[in-house]
N, CA, C and O atoms as CSV, one atom per row, in Angstrom:
chain,resi,resn,atom,element,x,y,z
A,1,MET,N,N,-10.752,-4.018,43.696
A,1,MET,CA,C,-10.905,-4.955,42.991
A,1,MET,C,C,-11.901,-4.676,41.491
A,1,MET,O,O,-11.796,-5.059,40.326
A,2,LYS,N,N,-13.005,-3.697,42.335
A,2,LYS,CA,C,-13.477,-3.170,41.260
A,2,LYS,C,C,-13.326,-1.771,40.743
A,2,LYS,O,O,-14.167,-1.089,40.156
A,3,THR,N,N,-11.902,-1.428,41.123
A,3,THR,CA,C,-11.266,-0.139,40.375
A,3,THR,C,C,-10.438,-0.801,39.212
A,3,THR,O,O,-10.276,-0.383,38.065
A,4,ARG,N,N,-9.892,-2.098,39.891
A,4,ARG,CA,C,-8.862,-2.511,38.921
A,4,ARG,C,C,-9.444,-3.045,37.485
A,4,ARG,O,O,-9.019,-2.776,36.362
A,5,LEU,N,N,-10.606,-3.927,37.878
A,5,LEU,CA,C,-11.732,-4.101,36.644
A,5,LEU,C,C,-11.858,-2.488,35.873
A,5,LEU,O,O,-11.176,-2.061,34.942
A,6,LEU,N,N,-12.316,-2.204,36.180
A,6,LEU,CA,C,-12.451,-0.503,35.770
A,6,LEU,C,C,-11.672,0.212,34.956
A,6,LEU,O,O,-11.930,0.861,33.942
A,7,ILE,N,N,-10.187,-0.102,35.829
A,7,ILE,CA,C,-9.136,0.513,35.043
A,7,ILE,C,C,-8.750,0.116,33.638
A,7,ILE,O,O,-8.360,0.741,32.651
A,8,ALA,N,N,-9.053,-1.418,33.965
A,8,ALA,CA,C,-8.731,-2.357,32.571
A,8,ALA,C,C,-9.945,-2.511,31.605
A,8,ALA,O,O,-9.848,-3.271,30.642
A,9,LEU,N,N,-10.818,-1.971,31.786
A,9,LEU,CA,C,-12.104,-2.059,30.867
A,9,LEU,C,C,-11.702,-0.984,29.913
A,9,LEU,O,O,-11.726,-1.098,28.687
A,10,VAL,N,N,-11.227,0.364,30.770
A,10,VAL,CA,C,-11.407,2.237,30.237
A,10,VAL,C,C,-9.971,1.612,29.065
A,10,VAL,O,O,-10.200,1.448,27.867
A,11,GLY,N,N,-8.614,1.344,29.657
A,11,GLY,CA,C,-7.425,0.974,29.065
A,11,GLY,C,C,-7.838,0.031,27.789
A,11,GLY,O,O,-7.512,0.277,26.628
A,12,LEU,N,N,-8.642,-1.133,28.233
A,12,LEU,CA,C,-8.770,-2.004,26.662
A,12,LEU,C,C,-9.602,-0.555,25.442
A,12,LEU,O,O,-9.070,-0.069,24.444
A,13,ALA,N,N,-10.912,-0.237,25.990
A,13,ALA,CA,C,-11.691,0.545,25.407
A,13,ALA,C,C,-10.728,1.716,24.470
A,13,ALA,O,O,-10.789,1.991,23.272
A,14,ILE,N,N,-9.976,2.171,25.391
A,14,ILE,CA,C,-9.021,3.011,24.683
A,14,ILE,C,C,-7.888,2.640,24.071
A,14,ILE,O,O,-7.298,3.479,23.390
A,15,SER,N,N,-7.473,1.577,24.171
A,15,SER,CA,C,-6.667,0.982,22.751
A,15,SER,C,C,-7.171,0.867,21.586
A,15,SER,O,O,-6.589,1.123,20.531
A,16,PHE,N,N,-8.958,0.236,21.796
A,16,PHE,CA,C,-9.439,-0.139,20.246
A,16,PHE,C,C,-9.660,1.036,19.595
A,16,PHE,O,O,-9.567,1.108,18.369
A,17,ALA,N,N,-10.045,2.305,20.538
A,17,ALA,CA,C,-10.519,3.305,19.873
A,17,ALA,C,C,-9.504,4.221,19.117
A,17,ALA,O,O,-9.783,4.906,18.133
A,18,LEU,N,N,-8.181,4.123,19.777
A,18,LEU,CA,C,-7.367,5.153,19.083
A,18,LEU,C,C,-7.097,4.657,17.513
A,18,LEU,O,O,-7.169,5.485,16.605
A,19,PRO,N,N,-6.751,3.119,17.221
A,19,PRO,CA,C,-6.443,2.945,15.850
A,19,PRO,C,C,-7.411,3.342,14.992
A,19,PRO,O,O,-7.126,3.899,13.932
A,20,ALA,N,N,-8.806,3.061,15.415
A,20,ALA,CA,C,-10.148,3.765,14.430
A,20,ALA,C,C,-9.958,5.252,14.457
A,20,ALA,O,O,-10.203,5.979,13.494
A,21,LEU,N,N,-9.482,5.683,15.678
A,21,LEU,CA,C,-9.752,7.562,15.269
A,21,LEU,C,C,-8.526,7.850,14.258
A,21,LEU,O,O,-8.681,8.698,13.379
A,22,ALA,N,N,-7.245,7.111,14.386
A,22,ALA,CA,C,-5.697,7.043,13.504
A,22,ALA,C,C,-6.333,7.127,12.174
A,22,ALA,O,O,-6.025,8.093,11.476
A,23,GLU,N,N,-7.337,6.092,11.629
A,23,GLU,CA,C,-7.289,5.647,10.483
A,23,GLU,C,C,-7.790,7.391,9.343
A,23,GLU,O,O,-8.487,8.361,9.641
A,24,ARG,N,N,-7.049,7.058,8.121
A,24,ARG,CA,C,-7.183,8.574,7.253
A,24,ARG,C,C,-8.475,7.863,6.716
A,24,ARG,O,O,-8.690,6.652,6.661
A,25,LYS,N,N,-9.280,8.896,6.334
A,25,LYS,CA,C,-10.407,8.958,5.445
A,25,LYS,C,C,-10.078,9.564,3.939
A,25,LYS,O,O,-10.989,9.566,3.111
A,26,ASP,N,N,-9.131,9.938,3.684
A,26,ASP,CA,C,-8.995,10.404,2.577
A,26,ASP,C,C,-7.978,9.483,1.976
A,26,ASP,O,O,-7.237,10.066,1.184
A,27,ALA,N,N,-7.716,8.086,2.147
A,27,ALA,CA,C,-6.652,7.521,1.679
A,27,ALA,C,C,-7.125,7.178,0.449
A,27,ALA,O,O,-7.540,6.026,0.579
A,28,VAL,N,N,-7.282,7.514,-0.598
A,28,VAL,CA,C,-7.981,6.857,-2.108
A,28,VAL,C,C,-6.774,7.138,-3.042
A,28,VAL,O,O,-7.061,7.083,-4.237
A,29,ALA,N,N,-5.576,7.408,-2.766
A,29,ALA,CA,C,-4.982,7.596,-3.674
A,29,ALA,C,C,-4.097,5.854,-3.812
A,29,ALA,O,O,-3.057,5.855,-4.470
A,30,ALA,N,N,-4.442,4.850,-3.352
A,30,ALA,CA,C,-3.868,3.577,-3.660
A,30,ALA,C,C,-4.240,3.023,-4.757
A,30,ALA,O,O,-3.505,2.139,-5.198
A,31,PRO,N,N,-5.561,3.401,-5.558
A,31,PRO,CA,C,-5.803,2.235,-6.510
A,31,PRO,C,C,-4.718,2.662,-7.761
A,31,PRO,O,O,-4.212,1.793,-8.471
A,32,PRO,N,N,-4.450,4.019,-7.921
A,32,PRO,CA,C,-3.672,4.367,-8.909
A,32,PRO,C,C,-2.199,3.942,-8.727
A,32,PRO,O,O,-1.492,3.558,-9.659
A,33,ILE,N,N,-1.885,4.024,-7.714
A,33,ILE,CA,C,-0.074,3.438,-7.239
A,33,ILE,C,C,-0.381,2.009,-7.498
A,33,ILE,O,O,0.631,1.528,-8.008
A,34,THR,N,N,-1.328,1.084,-7.381
A,34,THR,CA,C,-1.443,0.040,-7.429
A,34,THR,C,C,-1.452,-0.701,-9.030
A,34,THR,O,O,-0.783,-1.662,-9.409
A,35,GLN,N,N,-2.256,-0.046,-9.644
A,35,GLN,CA,C,-2.183,0.142,-11.334
A,35,GLN,C,C,-1.068,0.261,-12.120
A,35,GLN,O,O,-0.793,-0.425,-13.104
A,36,LYS,N,N,-0.161,1.557,-11.434
A,36,LYS,CA,C,1.182,1.453,-11.910
A,36,LYS,C,C,2.159,0.343,-11.702
A,36,LYS,O,O,3.151,-0.051,-12.315
A,37,LEU,N,N,1.640,0.045,-10.814
A,37,LEU,CA,C,2.893,-1.260,-10.049
A,37,LEU,C,C,2.445,-2.157,-10.676
A,37,LEU,O,O,3.370,-2.831,-11.128
A,38,LEU,N,N,1.315,-2.602,-11.000
A,38,LEU,CA,C,0.923,-3.808,-12.114
A,38,LEU,C,C,1.142,-3.682,-13.312
A,38,LEU,O,O,1.468,-4.631,-14.025
A,39,ALA,N,N,1.002,-2.522,-13.711
A,39,ALA,CA,C,1.669,-2.227,-15.424
A,39,ALA,C,C,3.323,-2.331,-15.601
A,39,ALA,O,O,3.802,-2.679,-16.680
A,40,ILE,N,N,4.039,-2.049,-14.616
A,40,ILE,CA,C,5.445,-2.137,-14.135
A,40,ILE,C,C,5.582,-3.702,-14.519
A,40,ILE,O,O,6.089,-4.174,-15.536
A,41,GLY,N,N,4.979,-4.393,-13.402
A,41,GLY,CA,C,5.312,-5.770,-13.464
A,41,GLY,C,C,4.609,-6.247,-14.591
A,41,GLY,O,O,5.191,-7.324,-14.722
A,42,LYS,N,N,3.896,-6.222,-15.365
A,42,LYS,CA,C,3.504,-6.672,-16.341
A,42,LYS,C,C,4.562,-6.295,-17.754
A,42,LYS,O,O,5.057,-7.063,-18.579
A,43,ALA,N,N,4.631,-5.190,-17.660
A,43,ALA,CA,C,5.850,-4.945,-18.465
A,43,ALA,C,C,7.737,-5.793,-18.899
A,43,ALA,O,O,8.389,-6.139,-19.884
A,44,CYS,N,N,7.876,-5.743,-17.166
A,44,CYS,CA,C,8.636,-6.448,-16.913
A,44,CYS,C,C,8.662,-8.164,-17.291
A,44,CYS,O,O,9.646,-8.650,-17.848
A,45,ASP,N,N,7.723,-8.815,-16.996
A,45,ASP,CA,C,7.389,-9.607,-17.514
A,45,ASP,C,C,7.555,-10.006,-18.740
A,45,ASP,O,O,8.258,-10.992,-18.964
A,46,GLU,N,N,7.001,-9.383,-19.648
A,46,GLU,CA,C,6.282,-9.477,-21.228
A,46,GLU,C,C,8.319,-9.283,-21.544
A,46,GLU,O,O,8.915,-10.052,-22.298
A,47,GLY,N,N,9.032,-8.113,-20.770
A,47,GLY,CA,C,10.386,-8.160,-21.958
A,47,GLY,C,C,11.331,-9.510,-21.591
A,47,GLY,O,O,12.223,-10.003,-22.280
A,48,GLU,N,N,10.803,-9.964,-20.196
A,48,GLU,CA,C,11.832,-10.967,-19.565
A,48,GLU,C,C,11.307,-12.677,-21.012
A,48,GLU,O,O,11.917,-13.662,-21.430
A,49,ASN,N,N,9.768,-12.022,-21.252
A,49,ASN,CA,C,9.054,-13.788,-21.875
A,49,ASN,C,C,9.862,-13.677,-23.252
A,49,ASN,O,O,10.190,-14.658,-23.920
A,50,ASN,N,N,10.164,-12.213,-23.616
A,50,ASN,CA,C,10.345,-12.133,-25.104
A,50,ASN,C,C,12.361,-11.773,-25.195
A,50,ASN,O,O,12.960,-11.363,-26.189
A,51,ASN,N,N,12.733,-11.977,-24.349
A,51,ASN,CA,C,14.211,-11.486,-24.167
A,51,ASN,C,C,14.705,-10.456,-24.815
A,51,ASN,O,O,15.674,-10.532,-25.570
A,52,ASP,N,N,13.707,-8.835,-24.417
A,52,ASP,CA,C,13.912,-7.946,-24.563
A,52,ASP,C,C,14.450,-7.145,-23.777
A,52,ASP,O,O,13.889,-6.520,-22.877
A,53,GLN,N,N,15.969,-7.113,-24.183
A,53,GLN,CA,C,16.881,-6.159,-22.844
A,53,GLN,C,C,16.434,-4.784,-23.018
A,53,GLN,O,O,16.328,-4.119,-21.988
A,54,VAL,N,N,16.075,-4.082,-24.441
A,54,VAL,CA,C,15.768,-2.645,-24.120
A,54,VAL,C,C,14.494,-2.619,-23.493
A,54,VAL,O,O,14.552,-1.970,-22.449
A,55,ALA,N,N,13.265,-3.119,-23.754
A,55,ALA,CA,C,12.397,-2.972,-23.008
A,55,ALA,C,C,12.622,-2.815,-21.359
A,55,ALA,O,O,12.287,-1.829,-20.702
A,56,ILE,N,N,13.318,-4.113,-20.806
A,56,ILE,CA,C,13.404,-3.928,-19.575
A,56,ILE,C,C,14.515,-2.869,-19.043
A,56,ILE,O,O,14.561,-2.623,-17.837
A,57,ALA,N,N,15.193,-2.395,-19.732
A,57,ALA,CA,C,16.033,-1.136,-19.352
A,57,ALA,C,C,15.217,0.170,-19.433
A,57,ALA,O,O,15.472,1.052,-18.614
A,58,ALA,N,N,14.124,0.386,-20.485
A,58,ALA,CA,C,13.132,1.156,-20.791
A,58,ALA,C,C,12.392,1.353,-19.221
A,58,ALA,O,O,12.020,2.510,-19.025
A,59,LEU,N,N,12.185,0.586,-18.321
A,59,LEU,CA,C,11.428,0.547,-17.142
A,59,LEU,C,C,12.568,1.334,-16.224
A,59,LEU,O,O,12.047,2.090,-15.404
A,60,PHE,N,N,13.457,1.317,-16.208
A,60,PHE,CA,C,14.449,2.159,-15.114
A,60,PHE,C,C,14.659,3.273,-15.523
A,60,PHE,O,O,15.698,3.797,-15.122
A,61,THR,N,N,13.581,4.232,-16.668
A,61,THR,CA,C,14.116,5.664,-16.911
A,61,THR,C,C,13.035,6.084,-16.178
A,61,THR,O,O,12.037,5.444,-15.847
A,62,GLU,N,N,13.383,7.402,-15.923
A,62,GLU,CA,C,12.464,8.282,-15.404
A,62,GLU,C,C,10.821,8.408,-15.398
A,62,GLU,O,O,10.304,8.999,-14.450
A,63,ASP,N,N,10.133,7.953,-16.265
A,63,ASP,CA,C,8.579,7.638,-16.189
A,63,ASP,C,C,8.517,6.519,-17.220
A,63,ASP,O,O,8.338,6.625,-18.433
A,64,PRO,N,N,8.739,5.197,-16.334
A,64,PRO,CA,C,8.495,3.905,-17.462
A,64,PRO,C,C,7.102,3.649,-17.860
A,64,PRO,O,O,6.894,3.111,-18.948
A,65,VAL,N,N,5.869,4.067,-16.888
A,65,VAL,CA,C,4.570,3.656,-17.053
A,65,VAL,C,C,4.390,5.285,-17.919
A,65,VAL,O,O,4.875,6.357,-17.556
A,66,LYS,N,N,3.526,5.011,-19.151
A,66,LYS,CA,C,3.135,6.274,-19.833
A,66,LYS,C,C,1.298,5.948,-19.356
A,66,LYS,O,O,0.485,5.040,-19.182
A,67,HIS,N,N,1.440,7.269,-19.329
A,67,HIS,CA,C,-0.132,7.481,-18.488
A,67,HIS,C,C,-1.084,7.397,-19.657
A,67,HIS,O,O,-2.296,7.502,-19.475
């Protein structure tokens, strides 16, 4: 009975520790990507609100958001 409890506790400890160890510490690249996505969404909304098909079509070019 004690062996089963010990095995269960070790299994739980490992299952909680592995995701924490798998997290990337250098994952700072998200904010620029988020800013670009928000800029594209804003440009699309403005194009739709102004009925500007050229502005919407410009979003489908190779570099839709100017840096």
